[in-house]
Steps between C-alpha positions, in 0.01 A plus 500: 500500500556456127411864432737622772783288361448637148495856634821449701681343200385782273613764751845345529535474124409869458771597746779311326408456133431842351746665268472795266675828434278774361782757474627658177812662644732207421470564126682753285312738270507267199339207688252683719208512253497126423549413866218731609266344243594148618448582868167674443370217277581232755355711781176565313465130411552412866230732637246428224427150634129462583303279727337217301220320679290200403137602464380187680715578803288632788778623729452851638869580556762410240874533565754446223870521568816396325787642297564651162836392366671647196768257377731748323739718697412867546753712691702179547216330691233241424187677617278322756213716618216412741133496399220532752137548393184510710145456374166542673186362340247780559218315323459195277633685199716784641849458644706785643875449490801677642870483553657694782851406602858623508842350530861610540780458250862612531438859390122535458183420691219468244138505611240338279150647534211405279136406477261363246174330435387193314146458369360165385201505263325329213303183466646246748750767617753428225623857437734692731595866474765635735677829556797564724716802574833449676791729586862451609615773737817543703755465220775755445509517118137461390139441597271271310120478480341212311136476392390155385173420325421135434213313330482121536268234365486170686414177325319209657663161485295252298519139619 
């Protein structure tokens, strides 16, 4: 019941709480370069989020959802964009991740498609190497592909 309630609340929040405008056409020629750089930076930061999993966690299916919020206005809007990541633990030290979703804005319908893997290794499984490739499709003014490579070292808590 708790899982169903969380899923229903998240679905309702996705329907009513997303805002962004990926278009460049509202700018004149002198502003378009800086605006394009701003929009592409925020978009690439948004899709570069990776699935981070505790090594001691033994769950086979991992679902991470939420929002990315950028506090400054871009195109006269405070950007709120959904995040939805799935992970499947293929073995004790290999996790396959993906993000496959789309949503509708006023003028665009971006689709986010990506996949990655996370490998845990080392003595006591303290090192994590992950790679993810994600793309935003369905926008009028640009397409974006992000490749993210991450190396993490976990530290054990000493009592």
